[in-house]
py3Dmol code that shows the C-alpha trace and the ligand (Angstrom):
import py3Dmol

protein = """\
ATOM      1  CA  MET A   1      -1.460  16.932  33.619  1.00  0.00           C
ATOM      2  CA  SER A   2       0.917  16.188  30.480  1.00  0.00           C
ATOM      3  CA  ILE A   3      -0.349  13.704  28.084  1.00  0.00           C
ATOM      4  CA  ASN A   4       2.378  11.621  26.176  1.00  0.00           C
ATOM      5  CA  LEU A   5       0.675  11.189  22.784  1.00  0.00           C
ATOM      6  CA  PHE A   6       3.488   8.592  21.848  1.00  0.00           C
ATOM      7  CA  ASP A   7       2.897   6.319  25.015  1.00  0.00           C
ATOM      8  CA  LEU A   8       2.067   2.622  23.987  1.00  0.00           C
ATOM      9  CA  THR A   9       1.713   1.453  27.595  1.00  0.00           C
ATOM     10  CA  GLY A  10      -0.928  -1.311  28.012  1.00  0.00           C
ATOM     11  CA  LYS A  11      -0.888  -1.824  23.890  1.00  0.00           C
ATOM     12  CA  VAL A  12      -0.210  -5.061  22.463  1.00  0.00           C
ATOM     13  CA  ALA A  13       1.770  -5.180  19.023  1.00  0.00           C
ATOM     14  CA  LEU A  14       2.195  -8.043  16.668  1.00  0.00           C
ATOM     15  CA  VAL A  15       5.198  -7.391  14.348  1.00  0.00           C
ATOM     16  CA  THR A  16       5.470 -10.009  11.627  1.00  0.00           C
ATOM     17  CA  GLY A  17       9.073 -11.117  10.745  1.00  0.00           C
ATOM     18  CA  SER A  18      10.436  -9.519  13.983  1.00  0.00           C
ATOM     19  CA  THR A  19      13.170 -12.045  14.948  1.00  0.00           C
ATOM     20  CA  HIS A  20      15.926  -9.799  13.067  1.00  0.00           C
ATOM     21  CA  GLY A  21      16.367  -6.712  10.801  1.00  0.00           C
ATOM     22  CA  LEU A  22      13.879  -3.961  10.351  1.00  0.00           C
ATOM     23  CA  GLY A  23      11.173  -5.818  12.188  1.00  0.00           C
ATOM     24  CA  MET A  24      13.184  -6.240  15.197  1.00  0.00           C
ATOM     25  CA  ALA A  25      14.262  -2.612  15.120  1.00  0.00           C
ATOM     26  CA  MET A  26      10.709  -1.388  14.944  1.00  0.00           C
ATOM     27  CA  ALA A  27       9.349  -3.756  17.396  1.00  0.00           C
ATOM     28  CA  THR A  28      12.107  -2.805  19.836  1.00  0.00           C
ATOM     29  CA  GLY A  29      11.006   0.953  19.452  1.00  0.00           C
ATOM     30  CA  LEU A  30       7.317  -0.064  20.125  1.00  0.00           C
ATOM     31  CA  GLY A  31       8.551  -2.070  23.222  1.00  0.00           C
ATOM     32  CA  ASN A  32      10.653   0.834  24.476  1.00  0.00           C
ATOM     33  CA  ALA A  33       7.504   2.978  24.070  1.00  0.00           C
ATOM     34  CA  GLY A  34       5.519   0.576  26.429  1.00  0.00           C
ATOM     35  CA  ALA A  35       3.938  -1.913  24.057  1.00  0.00           C
ATOM     36  CA  THR A  36       3.788  -5.768  24.697  1.00  0.00           C
ATOM     37  CA  ILE A  37       5.572  -7.256  21.657  1.00  0.00           C
ATOM     38  CA  ILE A  38       4.464 -10.352  19.884  1.00  0.00           C
ATOM     39  CA  VAL A  39       7.441 -11.522  18.100  1.00  0.00           C
ATOM     40  CA  ASN A  40       6.861 -13.561  14.933  1.00  0.00           C
ATOM     41  CA  GLY A  41       9.082 -15.860  13.012  1.00  0.00           C
ATOM     42  CA  ASN A  42       8.158 -18.446  10.402  1.00  0.00           C
ATOM     43  CA  SER A  43      10.930 -20.964  10.326  1.00  0.00           C
ATOM     44  CA  SER A  44      13.213 -21.655  13.426  1.00  0.00           C
ATOM     45  CA  GLN A  45      11.982 -21.993  16.881  1.00  0.00           C
ATOM     46  CA  THR A  46      15.453 -21.522  18.213  1.00  0.00           C
ATOM     47  CA  LYS A  47      15.815 -18.153  16.340  1.00  0.00           C
ATOM     48  CA  LEU A  48      12.349 -17.187  17.626  1.00  0.00           C
ATOM     49  CA  ASP A  49      13.291 -18.081  21.323  1.00  0.00           C
ATOM     50  CA  ALA A  50      16.583 -16.247  20.957  1.00  0.00           C
ATOM     51  CA  ALA A  51      14.826 -13.209  19.650  1.00  0.00           C
ATOM     52  CA  VAL A  52      12.353 -13.150  22.488  1.00  0.00           C
ATOM     53  CA  ALA A  53      15.153 -13.400  24.961  1.00  0.00           C
ATOM     54  CA  ALA A  54      16.735 -10.462  23.460  1.00  0.00           C
ATOM     55  CA  TYR A  55      13.721  -8.367  23.689  1.00  0.00           C
ATOM     56  CA  LYS A  56      13.421  -9.471  27.437  1.00  0.00           C
ATOM     57  CA  GLU A  57      16.914  -8.432  28.024  1.00  0.00           C
ATOM     58  CA  LEU A  58      15.987  -4.928  27.071  1.00  0.00           C
ATOM     59  CA  GLY A  59      13.113  -4.887  29.596  1.00  0.00           C
ATOM     60  CA  ILE A  60      10.521  -5.501  26.865  1.00  0.00           C
ATOM     61  CA  ASN A  61       7.565  -7.736  27.664  1.00  0.00           C
ATOM     62  CA  ALA A  62       7.780 -10.255  24.534  1.00  0.00           C
ATOM     63  CA  HIS A  63       6.063 -13.438  23.649  1.00  0.00           C
ATOM     64  CA  GLY A  64       7.011 -15.544  20.638  1.00  0.00           C
ATOM     65  CA  TYR A  65       4.649 -17.206  18.089  1.00  0.00           C
ATOM     66  CA  LEU A  66       6.030 -19.275  15.148  1.00  0.00           C
ATOM     67  CA  PHE A  67       3.774 -19.292  12.022  1.00  0.00           C
ATOM     68  CA  ASN A  68       4.011 -18.735   8.344  1.00  0.00           C
ATOM     69  CA  VAL A  69       2.163 -15.514   7.379  1.00  0.00           C
ATOM     70  CA  THR A  70       1.217 -16.902   4.041  1.00  0.00           C
ATOM     71  CA  ASP A  71      -0.666 -19.904   5.712  1.00  0.00           C
ATOM     72  CA  GLU A  72      -4.019 -18.364   6.417  1.00  0.00           C
ATOM     73  CA  LYS A  73      -5.050 -21.344   8.783  1.00  0.00           C
ATOM     74  CA  ALA A  74      -1.972 -20.768  10.851  1.00  0.00           C
ATOM     75  CA  VAL A  75      -2.514 -17.041  10.997  1.00  0.00           C
ATOM     76  CA  GLN A  76      -6.055 -17.654  12.055  1.00  0.00           C
ATOM     77  CA  GLU A  77      -5.039 -20.254  14.782  1.00  0.00           C
ATOM     78  CA  ASN A  78      -2.254 -18.101  16.020  1.00  0.00           C
ATOM     79  CA  ILE A  79      -4.087 -14.767  16.220  1.00  0.00           C
ATOM     80  CA  GLN A  80      -6.652 -16.740  18.202  1.00  0.00           C
ATOM     81  CA  LYS A  81      -3.874 -18.092  20.463  1.00  0.00           C
ATOM     82  CA  ILE A  82      -2.229 -14.739  21.079  1.00  0.00           C
ATOM     83  CA  GLU A  83      -5.641 -12.910  21.991  1.00  0.00           C
ATOM     84  CA  ALA A  84      -6.401 -15.726  24.456  1.00  0.00           C
ATOM     85  CA  GLU A  85      -2.838 -15.987  26.054  1.00  0.00           C
ATOM     86  CA  VAL A  86      -1.637 -12.291  25.657  1.00  0.00           C
ATOM     87  CA  GLY A  87      -4.393 -10.111  24.787  1.00  0.00           C
ATOM     88  CA  VAL A  88      -6.073  -8.507  21.936  1.00  0.00           C
ATOM     89  CA  ILE A  89      -3.874  -6.889  19.221  1.00  0.00           C
ATOM     90  CA  ASP A  90      -3.975  -3.137  19.256  1.00  0.00           C
ATOM     91  CA  ILE A  91      -1.125  -2.637  16.640  1.00  0.00           C
ATOM     92  CA  LEU A  92      -0.252  -4.712  13.797  1.00  0.00           C
ATOM     93  CA  VAL A  93       2.949  -4.299  11.724  1.00  0.00           C
ATOM     94  CA  ASN A  94       3.142  -6.220   8.432  1.00  0.00           C
ATOM     95  CA  ASN A  95       6.779  -6.186   8.113  1.00  0.00           C
ATOM     96  CA  ALA A  96       7.575 -10.062   7.045  1.00  0.00           C
ATOM     97  CA  GLY A  97       8.792  -9.952   3.342  1.00  0.00           C
ATOM     98  CA  ILE A  98      11.269 -11.521   0.869  1.00  0.00           C
ATOM     99  CA  ILE A  99      13.076 -10.196  -2.072  1.00  0.00           C
ATOM    100  CA  LYS A 100      14.263 -12.122  -5.240  1.00  0.00           C
ATOM    101  CA  ARG A 101      16.781 -10.189  -7.362  1.00  0.00           C
ATOM    102  CA  THR A 102      16.296 -11.526 -10.997  1.00  0.00           C
ATOM    103  CA  PRO A 103      15.815  -9.674 -14.323  1.00  0.00           C
ATOM    104  CA  LEU A 104      12.057  -9.915 -15.267  1.00  0.00           C
ATOM    105  CA  VAL A 105      12.842 -11.685 -18.655  1.00  0.00           C
ATOM    106  CA  GLU A 106      14.851 -14.454 -16.623  1.00  0.00           C
ATOM    107  CA  MET A 107      12.424 -14.812 -13.723  1.00  0.00           C
ATOM    108  CA  GLU A 108      10.409 -18.042 -13.186  1.00  0.00           C
ATOM    109  CA  VAL A 109       6.817 -17.478 -12.755  1.00  0.00           C
ATOM    110  CA  ALA A 110       6.857 -19.528  -9.487  1.00  0.00           C
ATOM    111  CA  ASP A 111       9.486 -17.190  -8.140  1.00  0.00           C
ATOM    112  CA  PHE A 112       7.359 -14.120  -9.133  1.00  0.00           C
ATOM    113  CA  GLU A 113       4.198 -15.516  -7.399  1.00  0.00           C
ATOM    114  CA  GLU A 114       6.253 -16.275  -4.155  1.00  0.00           C
ATOM    115  CA  VAL A 115       7.412 -12.768  -3.768  1.00  0.00           C
ATOM    116  CA  ILE A 116       3.746 -11.403  -4.231  1.00  0.00           C
ATOM    117  CA  LYS A 117       2.392 -14.053  -2.047  1.00  0.00           C
ATOM    118  CA  VAL A 118       4.733 -13.052   0.930  1.00  0.00           C
ATOM    119  CA  ASP A 119       5.101  -9.360   0.380  1.00  0.00           C
ATOM    120  CA  LEU A 120       1.570  -8.549  -0.593  1.00  0.00           C
ATOM    121  CA  VAL A 121      -0.930 -11.366  -0.124  1.00  0.00           C
ATOM    122  CA  SER A 122       0.271 -11.980   3.563  1.00  0.00           C
ATOM    123  CA  PRO A 123      -0.299  -8.316   4.819  1.00  0.00           C
ATOM    124  CA  PHE A 124      -3.987  -9.004   3.429  1.00  0.00           C
ATOM    125  CA  ILE A 125      -4.265 -12.386   5.201  1.00  0.00           C
ATOM    126  CA  VAL A 126      -2.926 -11.139   8.722  1.00  0.00           C
ATOM    127  CA  SER A 127      -4.763  -7.687   8.613  1.00  0.00           C
ATOM    128  CA  LYS A 128      -8.012  -9.571   7.520  1.00  0.00           C
ATOM    129  CA  HIS A 129      -7.875 -11.710  10.754  1.00  0.00           C
ATOM    130  CA  VAL A 130      -6.412  -8.961  13.064  1.00  0.00           C
ATOM    131  CA  VAL A 131      -8.818  -6.335  11.993  1.00  0.00           C
ATOM    132  CA  LYS A 132     -11.933  -8.383  13.007  1.00  0.00           C
ATOM    133  CA  GLY A 133     -11.021  -7.773  16.758  1.00  0.00           C
ATOM    134  CA  MET A 134     -10.117  -4.050  15.924  1.00  0.00           C
ATOM    135  CA  ILE A 135     -13.435  -3.579  14.210  1.00  0.00           C
ATOM    136  CA  ALA A 136     -15.208  -5.087  17.066  1.00  0.00           C
ATOM    137  CA  ARG A 137     -13.293  -2.852  19.552  1.00  0.00           C
ATOM    138  CA  LYS A 138     -13.591   0.280  17.191  1.00  0.00           C
ATOM    139  CA  GLN A 139      -9.805   0.801  17.628  1.00  0.00           C
ATOM    140  CA  GLY A 140      -6.703  -0.079  15.937  1.00  0.00           C
ATOM    141  CA  LYS A 141      -3.453   0.594  14.221  1.00  0.00           C
ATOM    142  CA  ILE A 142      -2.280  -1.199  11.062  1.00  0.00           C
ATOM    143  CA  ILE A 143       1.172  -0.370   9.633  1.00  0.00           C
ATOM    144  CA  ASN A 144       2.359  -1.815   6.268  1.00  0.00           C
ATOM    145  CA  ILE A 145       6.055  -1.823   5.499  1.00  0.00           C
ATOM    146  CA  CYS A 146       6.348  -0.592   1.934  1.00  0.00           C
ATOM    147  CA  SER A 147       9.524   0.382   0.181  1.00  0.00           C
ATOM    148  CA  MET A 148      11.217   2.715  -2.286  1.00  0.00           C
ATOM    149  CA  MET A 149       9.935   0.244  -4.734  1.00  0.00           C
ATOM    150  CA  SER A 150       6.459   1.240  -3.889  1.00  0.00           C
ATOM    151  CA  GLU A 151       7.441   4.433  -5.807  1.00  0.00           C
ATOM    152  CA  LEU A 152      10.329   3.584  -8.036  1.00  0.00           C
ATOM    153  CA  GLY A 153      11.540   0.720 -10.208  1.00  0.00           C
ATOM    154  CA  ARG A 154      14.948  -0.816 -10.206  1.00  0.00           C
ATOM    155  CA  ASN A 155      16.637  -3.484 -12.371  1.00  0.00           C
ATOM    156  CA  SER A 156      16.216  -6.908 -11.188  1.00  0.00           C
ATOM    157  CA  VAL A 157      13.509  -6.318  -8.435  1.00  0.00           C
ATOM    158  CA  GLY A 158      10.301  -6.291 -10.555  1.00  0.00           C
ATOM    159  CA  ALA A 159       8.374  -8.804  -8.598  1.00  0.00           C
ATOM    160  CA  TYR A 160       9.280  -7.086  -5.273  1.00  0.00           C
ATOM    161  CA  ALA A 161       8.305  -3.716  -6.741  1.00  0.00           C
ATOM    162  CA  ALA A 162       4.995  -4.827  -8.140  1.00  0.00           C
ATOM    163  CA  ALA A 163       4.255  -6.182  -4.519  1.00  0.00           C
ATOM    164  CA  LYS A 164       5.447  -3.083  -2.660  1.00  0.00           C
ATOM    165  CA  GLY A 165       3.579  -0.919  -5.225  1.00  0.00           C
ATOM    166  CA  GLY A 166       0.461  -2.901  -4.503  1.00  0.00           C
ATOM    167  CA  LEU A 167       0.959  -2.866  -0.826  1.00  0.00           C
ATOM    168  CA  LYS A 168       0.917   0.910  -0.867  1.00  0.00           C
ATOM    169  CA  MET A 169      -2.533   0.605  -2.866  1.00  0.00           C
ATOM    170  CA  LEU A 170      -3.726  -2.156  -0.398  1.00  0.00           C
ATOM    171  CA  THR A 171      -2.732   0.409   2.612  1.00  0.00           C
ATOM    172  CA  GLN A 172      -4.920   3.045   0.921  1.00  0.00           C
ATOM    173  CA  ASN A 173      -7.793   0.649   0.453  1.00  0.00           C
ATOM    174  CA  MET A 174      -7.546  -0.705   3.970  1.00  0.00           C
ATOM    175  CA  ALA A 175      -7.808   2.959   5.273  1.00  0.00           C
ATOM    176  CA  THR A 176     -10.770   3.597   2.994  1.00  0.00           C
ATOM    177  CA  GLU A 177     -12.593   0.528   4.559  1.00  0.00           C
ATOM    178  CA  TRP A 178     -11.642   0.641   8.075  1.00  0.00           C
ATOM    179  CA  ALA A 179     -11.112   4.293   8.972  1.00  0.00           C
ATOM    180  CA  LYS A 180     -15.055   4.420   9.960  1.00  0.00           C
ATOM    181  CA  PHE A 181     -14.033   1.964  12.885  1.00  0.00           C
ATOM    182  CA  ASN A 182     -11.492   4.349  14.333  1.00  0.00           C
ATOM    183  CA  ILE A 183      -8.788   2.053  12.767  1.00  0.00           C
ATOM    184  CA  GLN A 184      -5.763   3.779  11.163  1.00  0.00           C
ATOM    185  CA  THR A 185      -3.820   2.054   8.300  1.00  0.00           C
ATOM    186  CA  ASN A 186      -0.687   3.519   6.963  1.00  0.00           C
ATOM    187  CA  GLY A 187       2.651   2.568   5.544  1.00  0.00           C
ATOM    188  CA  ILE A 188       6.412   2.997   6.289  1.00  0.00           C
ATOM    189  CA  GLY A 189       8.530   3.102   3.248  1.00  0.00           C
ATOM    190  CA  PRO A 190      12.165   2.452   4.283  1.00  0.00           C
ATOM    191  CA  GLY A 191      15.066   3.695   2.237  1.00  0.00           C
ATOM    192  CA  TYR A 192      18.031   1.672   1.952  1.00  0.00           C
ATOM    193  CA  PHE A 193      18.984   0.186   5.297  1.00  0.00           C
ATOM    194  CA  ALA A 194      22.024  -1.833   6.540  1.00  0.00           C
ATOM    195  CA  THR A 195      20.328  -5.234   7.129  1.00  0.00           C
ATOM    196  CA  SER A 196      20.824  -8.816   5.962  1.00  0.00           C
ATOM    197  CA  GLN A 197      18.408  -8.289   3.225  1.00  0.00           C
ATOM    198  CA  THR A 198      20.764  -5.560   1.647  1.00  0.00           C
ATOM    199  CA  GLU A 199      23.890  -7.203   2.622  1.00  0.00           C
ATOM    200  CA  PRO A 200      24.554  -8.633  -0.870  1.00  0.00           C
ATOM    201  CA  ILE A 201      24.353  -5.299  -2.323  1.00  0.00           C
ATOM    202  CA  ARG A 202      25.860  -3.197   0.336  1.00  0.00           C
ATOM    203  CA  VAL A 203      29.600  -4.718   0.763  1.00  0.00           C
ATOM    204  CA  ASP A 204      32.273  -1.981   0.523  1.00  0.00           C
ATOM    205  CA  GLY A 205      33.375  -1.608  -3.186  1.00  0.00           C
ATOM    206  CA  HIS A 206      29.959  -2.884  -4.517  1.00  0.00           C
ATOM    207  CA  PRO A 207      28.864  -0.591  -7.223  1.00  0.00           C
ATOM    208  CA  PHE A 208      25.412  -0.430  -5.775  1.00  0.00           C
ATOM    209  CA  ASN A 209      26.810   0.573  -2.343  1.00  0.00           C
ATOM    210  CA  ASP A 210      28.594   3.575  -3.893  1.00  0.00           C
ATOM    211  CA  PHE A 211      25.586   4.234  -6.052  1.00  0.00           C
ATOM    212  CA  ILE A 212      23.082   4.317  -2.886  1.00  0.00           C
ATOM    213  CA  VAL A 213      25.508   6.471  -0.931  1.00  0.00           C
ATOM    214  CA  ASN A 214      25.485   8.902  -3.881  1.00  0.00           C
ATOM    215  CA  ARG A 215      21.678   8.613  -4.443  1.00  0.00           C
ATOM    216  CA  THR A 216      20.844   9.296  -0.726  1.00  0.00           C
ATOM    217  CA  PRO A 217      21.078  13.024   0.180  1.00  0.00           C
ATOM    218  CA  ALA A 218      21.940  11.985   3.682  1.00  0.00           C
ATOM    219  CA  GLY A 219      24.984  10.136   1.991  1.00  0.00           C
ATOM    220  CA  VAL A 220      24.767   7.045   4.207  1.00  0.00           C
ATOM    221  CA  TRP A 221      22.927   3.790   4.488  1.00  0.00           C
ATOM    222  CA  GLY A 222      20.024   3.960   7.066  1.00  0.00           C
ATOM    223  CA  ASP A 223      20.363   2.457  10.551  1.00  0.00           C
ATOM    224  CA  PRO A 224      17.400   0.347  11.403  1.00  0.00           C
ATOM    225  CA  ASN A 225      16.643   2.105  14.492  1.00  0.00           C
ATOM    226  CA  ASP A 226      15.949   5.393  12.310  1.00  0.00           C
ATOM    227  CA  LEU A 227      12.556   3.573  11.839  1.00  0.00           C
ATOM    228  CA  GLN A 228      11.551   3.637  15.394  1.00  0.00           C
ATOM    229  CA  GLY A 229      10.121   6.989  15.456  1.00  0.00           C
ATOM    230  CA  ALA A 230       7.779   6.557  12.479  1.00  0.00           C
ATOM    231  CA  ALA A 231       6.648   3.202  13.909  1.00  0.00           C
ATOM    232  CA  ILE A 232       5.854   4.709  17.102  1.00  0.00           C
ATOM    233  CA  PHE A 233       4.118   7.675  15.787  1.00  0.00           C
ATOM    234  CA  LEU A 234       1.840   5.492  13.402  1.00  0.00           C
ATOM    235  CA  SER A 235       1.119   3.161  16.320  1.00  0.00           C
ATOM    236  CA  SER A 236       0.406   5.849  18.768  1.00  0.00           C
ATOM    237  CA  ASN A 237      -2.515   8.486  19.483  1.00  0.00           C
ATOM    238  CA  ALA A 238      -0.296  11.048  17.783  1.00  0.00           C
ATOM    239  CA  SER A 239      -1.605   9.698  14.568  1.00  0.00           C
ATOM    240  CA  ASN A 240      -5.289   9.292  15.310  1.00  0.00           C
ATOM    241  CA  PHE A 241      -6.443  11.123  12.227  1.00  0.00           C
ATOM    242  CA  VAL A 242      -3.551   9.965   9.747  1.00  0.00           C
ATOM    243  CA  ASN A 243      -4.915   7.450   7.335  1.00  0.00           C
ATOM    244  CA  GLY A 244      -3.863   5.836   4.155  1.00  0.00           C
ATOM    245  CA  GLN A 245      -0.231   7.618   4.258  1.00  0.00           C
ATOM    246  CA  VAL A 246       2.992   6.165   3.661  1.00  0.00           C
ATOM    247  CA  VAL A 247       5.868   7.864   5.682  1.00  0.00           C
ATOM    248  CA  TYR A 248       9.061   7.374   3.780  1.00  0.00           C
ATOM    249  CA  VAL A 249      12.124   7.131   5.902  1.00  0.00           C
ATOM    250  CA  ASP A 250      14.693   7.311   3.224  1.00  0.00           C
ATOM    251  CA  GLY A 251      17.348   9.962   3.952  1.00  0.00           C
ATOM    252  CA  GLY A 252      15.855  12.069   1.208  1.00  0.00           C
ATOM    253  CA  ILE A 253      16.104   9.658  -1.603  1.00  0.00           C
ATOM    254  CA  LEU A 254      12.400  10.219  -2.999  1.00  0.00           C
ATOM    255  CA  ALA A 255      12.945  13.983  -2.684  1.00  0.00           C
ATOM    256  CA  THR A 256      15.644  14.247  -5.349  1.00  0.00           C
ATOM    257  CA  ILE A 257      16.621  13.257  -8.896  1.00  0.00           C
ATOM    258  CA  GLY A 258      20.093  12.655  -7.562  1.00  0.00           C
ATOM    259  CA  LYS A 259      23.376  14.254  -8.503  1.00  0.00           C
ATOM    260  CA  PRO A 260      26.527  13.582 -10.581  1.00  0.00           C
ATOM    261  CA  SER A 261      29.157  11.586  -8.696  1.00  0.00           C
ATOM    262  CA  ASN A 262      31.632  14.405  -8.872  1.00  0.00           C
ATOM    263  CA  GLU A 263      29.389  16.741  -6.974  1.00  0.00           C
ATOM    264  CA  ASP A 264      29.368  16.865  -3.119  1.00  0.00           C
TER     265      ASP A 264
END
"""
ligand_1 = """\
13
GCO
C 17.019 -3.620 -3.437
C 16.954 -3.369 -1.869
C 15.752 -2.700 -1.860
C 15.509 -2.201 -0.172
C 14.243 -1.509 0.157
C 14.310 -0.128 -0.527
O 17.467 -4.748 -3.759
O 16.838 -2.573 -4.118
O 16.844 -4.707 -1.247
O 14.606 -3.417 -2.186
O 15.550 -3.334 0.569
O 13.113 -2.204 -0.099
O 13.177 0.569 0.029
"""
view = py3Dmol.view(width=600, height=400)
view.addModel(protein, "pdb")
view.setStyle({"model": 0}, {"cartoon": {"style": "trace"}})
view.addModel(ligand_1, "xyz")
view.setStyle({"model": 1}, {"stick": {}})
view.zoomTo()
view.show()
């Protein structure tokens, strides 16, 4: 009998920030692999309902829950609702995040703190409440969405880099504390992808657009669907002895110092 290590049938996956962008792409991959998807948005019920309908259009069993991942009371209440109404959460993808592009010397402390709160504190909040069930069942998968900025700095994204660098280490600490309960905690580090978050720096002719195409050995911006394989792998039995790792899906950016613009 052949065993499909990547089959997620019967699993329930909560993907925070999954009404659009990379979260939606990864959640769609998990759904196509058989998982039931808990779709999360934090602001608009209309947007959440539209996203759930889009998943269902693809034949994915999806349920929407509107809550702000930085609000511990709302997180706790919604996780209880999800586990009562849909089922226990087997897979958690901490994807929700924001970015503020401001040089550090000009950045307001409140703005810096908001980026840290959403991108670093909220994965802690959501994981802390989801993992209790995983510990009780001695099984679970947690994936934290890191970034190139978990490894590299860049002008104007200092708060984001501090958060994503911290998220890499938080991933390693979650792995350290929870592996003994058969819970695997890992990260995915996306390179530069064509999403609404990167739209302002991706428009044709924008110097950053040319820079990234040149800095990425694959020579292109990533397609969000390119993240589905890593998400399925880290959510499945195929990664049961993988812990504390960040899988970089970056077209080769971290592998190279780059090349002069006149080189192919
Ligand atoms: C930026 C980009 C990056 C990417 C991604 C790279 O301003 O440099 O928005 O932050 O979104 O995080 O891994």
